C-alpha positions as CSV (number, residue, x, y, z in Angstrom):
1,M,-59.8,-43.8,87.7
2,R,-63.1,-42.7,86.1
3,P,-65.3,-40.4,88.3
4,P,-68.3,-42.0,90.0
5,H,-71.6,-42.3,88.2
6,R,-73.7,-39.4,89.5
7,V,-77.3,-40.3,90.6
8,V,-79.8,-37.7,91.6
9,I,-83.1,-38.9,93.2
10,V,-86.0,-36.4,93.2
11,A,-88.1,-36.3,96.3
12,F,-91.0,-34.1,97.4
13,P,-93.5,-33.9,100.3
14,G,-95.4,-37.1,100.8
15,V,-93.0,-39.2,98.7
16,E,-92.8,-43.0,99.4
17,L,-89.7,-43.4,101.6
18,L,-88.6,-46.6,99.9
19,D,-88.9,-45.1,96.5
20,V,-85.9,-42.9,97.5
21,T,-83.9,-45.0,99.9
22,G,-84.3,-48.4,98.1
23,P,-82.5,-47.4,94.9
24,A,-80.1,-45.3,96.9
25,E,-79.1,-48.3,99.0
26,V,-78.6,-50.5,95.9
27,F,-76.2,-48.0,94.4
28,S,-74.4,-47.5,97.8
29,V,-73.9,-51.3,98.3
30,A,-72.8,-51.7,94.7
31,T,-70.1,-49.1,95.3
32,R,-69.0,-50.8,98.5
33,V,-68.7,-54.3,97.1
34,A,-67.0,-53.2,93.8
35,A,-63.4,-54.0,93.3
36,E,-60.8,-51.5,94.3
37,G,-60.5,-48.7,91.8
38,H,-64.0,-49.2,90.6
39,P,-65.8,-45.8,90.1
40,G,-69.0,-46.8,91.8
41,Y,-71.9,-44.3,92.4
42,E,-72.5,-41.0,94.0
43,V,-76.1,-40.5,95.1
44,R,-77.7,-37.2,96.0
45,I,-81.3,-36.3,96.9
46,A,-82.9,-33.2,95.4
47,T,-86.2,-31.6,96.6
48,P,-88.0,-28.7,95.0
49,D,-86.6,-26.1,97.5
50,G,-83.6,-28.0,98.9
51,Q,-85.4,-28.4,102.3
52,P,-86.2,-31.6,104.1
53,V,-89.4,-33.3,103.2
54,V,-91.8,-35.5,105.3
55,T,-92.4,-38.8,103.5
56,S,-95.6,-40.8,103.5
57,S,-94.4,-42.8,106.5
58,G,-93.8,-39.7,108.5
59,V,-90.0,-40.0,108.3
60,R,-88.2,-36.8,107.5
61,L,-85.8,-37.0,104.5
62,V,-82.9,-34.5,104.3
63,A,-82.1,-33.1,100.9
64,D,-78.6,-32.5,99.4
65,L,-79.7,-29.8,97.1
66,A,-82.6,-28.0,95.5
67,L,-83.8,-29.0,92.0
68,D,-82.7,-25.7,90.5
69,D,-79.2,-26.4,91.8
70,V,-79.0,-29.6,89.8
71,A,-76.7,-28.6,86.9
72,P,-77.4,-30.4,83.6
73,G,-73.8,-31.7,83.4
74,D,-73.7,-32.9,87.0
75,V,-76.1,-35.9,86.7
76,D,-75.8,-39.1,84.9
77,T,-78.9,-40.9,86.1
78,L,-82.0,-38.9,87.2
79,L,-84.6,-40.9,89.2
80,V,-88.0,-39.5,90.1
81,S,-89.7,-41.1,93.1
82,G,-93.5,-41.2,93.5
83,A,-96.4,-40.8,95.9
84,V,-100.0,-41.8,96.1
85,R,-103.1,-40.6,98.0
86,V,-105.4,-43.3,99.3
87,D,-109.0,-42.4,100.2
88,G,-112.5,-43.6,99.8
89,A,-112.4,-43.0,96.1
90,G,-109.4,-45.2,95.6
91,V,-105.7,-44.6,94.9
92,E,-104.6,-41.4,93.2
93,P,-101.0,-40.5,92.1
94,V,-99.6,-37.3,93.5
95,L,-98.4,-34.8,90.9
96,D,-96.0,-32.2,92.5
97,E,-96.2,-29.3,90.0
98,A,-92.8,-28.0,91.0
99,V,-91.2,-31.3,90.1
100,V,-93.1,-31.5,86.8
101,D,-92.1,-28.0,85.8
102,W,-88.5,-28.7,86.6
103,L,-88.6,-32.0,84.6
104,R,-90.0,-30.2,81.5
105,R,-87.0,-27.8,81.7
106,S,-84.2,-30.0,82.8
107,A,-84.7,-33.7,82.1
108,A,-83.2,-33.6,78.6
109,G,-79.7,-33.5,80.0
110,P,-79.0,-36.8,81.9
111,E,-78.0,-39.8,79.9
112,R,-80.6,-41.9,81.9
113,V,-83.9,-41.0,83.4
114,G,-86.1,-43.2,85.4
115,S,-89.1,-43.3,87.7
116,I,-90.0,-45.4,90.7
117,C,-93.7,-46.4,91.2
118,A,-96.1,-43.5,90.7
119,G,-93.1,-41.3,89.7
120,A,-94.1,-42.4,86.2
121,H,-97.0,-40.0,86.4
122,L,-94.6,-37.1,86.9
123,L,-92.5,-38.2,83.9
124,A,-95.6,-38.5,81.8
125,A,-97.0,-35.1,82.9
126,A,-93.6,-33.6,81.7
127,G,-94.0,-35.3,78.3
128,L,-91.0,-37.6,78.8
129,L,-93.0,-40.9,78.2
130,D,-94.8,-39.9,75.0
131,G,-94.5,-42.6,72.4
132,L,-92.7,-45.0,74.9
133,R,-93.6,-48.2,76.6
134,A,-93.8,-47.7,80.4
135,T,-95.0,-49.2,83.6
136,T,-96.0,-48.1,87.1
137,H,-97.7,-49.5,90.1
138,W,-100.6,-51.7,88.9
139,L,-103.1,-49.7,91.0
140,T,-102.3,-46.5,89.1
141,A,-101.6,-47.9,85.7
142,P,-105.2,-47.4,84.4
143,R,-105.0,-43.8,85.5
144,L,-101.6,-43.4,83.7
145,A,-103.1,-44.8,80.5
146,A,-106.2,-42.7,80.7
147,D,-104.4,-39.4,81.4
148,H,-101.6,-40.0,78.9
149,P,-102.9,-41.8,75.8
150,R,-99.6,-41.3,74.0
151,V,-97.9,-43.5,76.6
152,H,-97.9,-47.3,75.9
153,V,-98.7,-48.4,79.4
154,D,-97.9,-52.0,80.3
155,P,-99.1,-52.7,83.9
156,D,-97.5,-56.1,84.2
157,P,-93.7,-55.9,84.2
158,I,-91.4,-55.2,87.2
159,F,-89.7,-52.6,85.1
160,V,-89.5,-51.4,81.5
161,R,-86.5,-49.9,79.7
162,A,-87.3,-47.8,76.7
163,G,-84.0,-46.3,75.4
164,R,-82.7,-43.9,78.1
165,V,-86.0,-43.9,80.0
166,W,-86.7,-46.5,82.6
167,T,-89.9,-47.0,84.6
168,C,-90.8,-49.5,87.3
169,A,-93.6,-50.9,89.3
170,G,-94.5,-50.3,92.9
171,I,-92.1,-49.3,95.6
172,T,-89.7,-52.3,96.0
173,A,-89.5,-52.7,92.2
174,G,-87.3,-49.6,92.3
175,M,-84.6,-51.7,93.9
176,D,-84.9,-54.3,91.1
177,M,-84.6,-51.5,88.5
178,A,-81.6,-50.1,90.3
179,L,-80.0,-53.5,90.3
180,A,-80.6,-53.8,86.6
181,M,-79.0,-50.4,86.1
182,V,-75.9,-51.6,88.0
183,A,-75.8,-54.6,85.7
184,A,-76.1,-52.4,82.6
185,D,-73.3,-50.1,83.9
186,H,-70.9,-52.6,85.3
187,G,-71.9,-56.1,84.3
188,P,-73.9,-58.9,85.9
189,E,-71.1,-59.9,88.3
190,L,-71.3,-56.7,90.3
191,A,-75.1,-56.8,90.2
192,L,-75.1,-60.3,91.6
193,A,-72.6,-59.4,94.3
194,T,-74.8,-56.4,95.3
195,A,-77.9,-58.6,95.4
196,R,-76.2,-61.2,97.6
197,M,-75.0,-58.5,100.0
198,M,-78.6,-57.1,100.2
199,V,-80.2,-60.5,100.4
200,M,-82.3,-59.5,97.4
201,Y,-84.4,-61.8,95.3
202,V,-82.0,-61.5,92.3
203,K,-84.3,-63.4,90.0
204,R,-86.7,-60.6,89.6
205,S,-86.1,-59.0,86.2
206,G,-87.9,-56.7,83.8
207,G,-90.0,-59.4,82.2
208,Q,-91.4,-60.9,85.4
209,S,-94.9,-60.1,86.3
210,Q,-95.9,-57.8,89.2
211,F,-98.2,-60.5,90.6
212,S,-99.7,-63.8,89.7
213,V,-102.6,-64.5,87.4
214,P,-105.2,-65.2,90.2
215,L,-104.7,-61.7,91.5
216,T,-105.4,-60.0,88.3
217,A,-109.2,-60.2,88.6
218,A,-110.9,-56.8,89.0
219,P,-112.2,-56.5,92.6
220,A,-115.9,-56.7,92.8
221,T,-118.0,-54.0,94.6
222,P,-121.6,-54.2,95.7
223,A,-122.6,-52.1,92.7
224,D,-120.6,-54.3,90.3
225,A,-122.7,-56.7,88.2
226,G,-119.9,-59.2,88.7
227,A,-120.7,-59.4,92.4
228,T,-123.6,-61.9,91.8
229,P,-124.0,-65.6,92.1
230,A,-122.9,-65.8,88.4
231,G,-119.8,-63.7,89.3
232,D,-119.0,-66.2,92.1
233,R,-119.3,-69.0,89.6
234,I,-116.7,-67.2,87.4
235,D,-114.4,-67.0,90.4
236,E,-114.8,-70.7,91.0
237,L,-114.2,-71.4,87.4
238,R,-110.9,-69.4,87.5
239,G,-109.7,-71.7,90.3
240,W,-110.8,-74.7,88.3
241,I,-108.9,-73.4,85.2
242,G,-105.7,-73.3,87.2
243,E,-106.0,-77.0,88.1
244,H,-107.0,-78.1,84.6
245,L,-104.6,-76.2,82.3
246,T,-104.3,-79.2,79.9
247,D,-108.0,-79.5,79.3
248,D,-110.1,-78.0,76.6
249,L,-110.4,-74.4,77.9
250,S,-111.9,-72.8,74.9
251,A,-114.7,-70.3,75.5
252,D,-117.2,-72.8,74.2
253,A,-116.0,-75.5,76.7
254,L,-115.9,-73.1,79.6
255,A,-119.4,-71.7,78.8
256,A,-120.8,-75.2,78.6
257,R,-119.3,-76.0,82.0
258,L,-121.3,-73.1,83.5
259,H,-124.4,-73.9,81.4
260,L,-124.3,-70.5,79.7
261,S,-124.3,-69.3,76.2
262,V,-120.8,-68.3,74.9
263,R,-121.9,-64.7,74.5
264,H,-123.3,-64.4,78.0
265,F,-120.4,-66.2,79.5
266,S,-117.8,-64.1,77.8
267,R,-119.6,-60.9,78.9
268,L,-119.8,-62.1,82.5
269,F,-116.2,-63.2,82.5
270,R,-114.9,-59.9,81.1
271,R,-117.0,-57.9,83.6
272,R,-115.6,-60.0,86.5
273,T,-111.9,-60.1,85.4
274,S,-111.4,-57.2,83.0
275,T,-110.1,-59.6,80.4
276,T,-111.4,-62.2,77.9
277,P,-111.6,-65.9,78.7
278,A,-108.9,-66.6,76.0
279,A,-106.5,-64.0,77.4
280,Y,-107.0,-65.3,80.9
281,V,-106.4,-68.9,79.9
282,E,-103.2,-68.0,78.1
283,S,-102.0,-66.0,81.1
284,A,-102.7,-68.9,83.4
285,R,-100.9,-71.3,81.1
286,L,-98.0,-68.9,80.7
287,E,-97.6,-68.5,84.4
288,A,-97.5,-72.3,84.8
289,A,-94.9,-72.5,82.1
290,R,-92.8,-69.8,83.8
291,R,-92.9,-71.8,87.1
292,L,-91.8,-75.0,85.3
293,L,-88.9,-73.2,83.6
294,Q,-87.8,-71.7,87.0
295,D,-88.3,-74.7,89.2
296,S,-87.9,-77.9,87.1
297,D,-85.6,-79.5,84.6
298,H,-88.3,-80.3,82.1
299,G,-87.4,-79.7,78.4
300,L,-89.4,-77.2,76.4
301,P,-91.7,-79.9,74.9
302,E,-92.6,-81.1,78.4
303,V,-93.1,-77.5,79.6
304,A,-95.4,-76.7,76.7
305,A,-97.4,-79.9,77.3
306,L,-97.7,-79.6,81.1
307,S,-98.7,-76.0,81.0
308,G,-101.4,-76.6,78.5
309,L,-99.7,-74.4,75.8
310,G,-99.4,-77.6,73.7
311,S,-96.4,-77.1,71.5
312,V,-93.0,-75.5,71.6
313,E,-94.1,-73.1,68.9
314,S,-97.1,-72.0,71.0
315,L,-94.8,-71.6,74.0
316,H,-92.4,-69.4,72.1
317,R,-95.2,-67.3,70.7
318,S,-96.7,-66.7,74.2
319,F,-93.4,-65.7,75.7
320,R,-92.4,-63.4,72.9
321,R,-95.9,-61.7,72.8
322,R,-96.4,-61.4,76.6
323,L,-92.8,-61.1,78.0
324,G,-90.7,-60.1,75.0
325,T,-88.3,-62.9,75.5
326,T,-87.8,-66.6,74.7
327,P,-88.4,-69.6,77.1
328,A,-84.7,-70.4,77.1
329,E,-83.7,-66.8,77.9
330,Y,-86.4,-66.7,80.7
331,R,-85.0,-69.9,82.2
332,R,-81.5,-68.6,82.0
333,R,-82.4,-65.4,83.9
334,F,-84.7,-66.9,86.5
335,R,-83.2,-70.3,87.3
């Protein structure tokens, strides 16, 4: 029998507990439900000095070994968990310098490297995400893009696989990513059995958005020019768009609905939502199409018509550009 797949999860003081224990539990359950003779997984937790760490929840996490005791040939999958600080200035990813230094020296060895949530900031600081597409928690994604312009940050997906490097969104997404790793290692049957045992929402895959379109608007603050009666009208319009996806939703038509010039309307809309009217409308229509593919038996022409995308060709273009897949493949994964 082949030896077990060796997983090392990196933790440090203040780490999010579920970033560590969530993936660890997925690999553990996969090992337990696998057929007899299946190699399964061996999971170990490594901290900078090998000592226990106190997580963000206050729970103490016991380490199996120190980072410097992780031999390059003794790890197949290396996962880096994350942590954030929340204060009046907002959310800031925690960069543990000991972890970053170790990653620079040692992360070239494992055949697979991944991060959970804000752990992507540590991978990026070590230069491991340069030139790659990556994701992280949506709250820290702008910071990741600003601090590391060589990283192609996509704040939308649950997880992203770029060669041997995997990154995922916030906290529970680490379990989705670990489940996908099980599927990559041992096939979808074991991943499905693991998800059933854990009562996990097995439909969540890499192309699925972190949250729905109505939540993507930038929050207004008292100092924000969007927090005005005009901004409130933009919010009302967004609700109206969701209920009238098959109408004419061009910038001209939407501006006319608010009795504004197209230029002024587009400026207000972008300030309020951090996106353009056209991009928002496409996202809303795409989300409707995704729901129809998941929850109905409509054919692709009906899905395209009911979602407002119009034609099957437009449906395919939107799915390929935004999700990197086809409508048929999306339905197969998420039905």
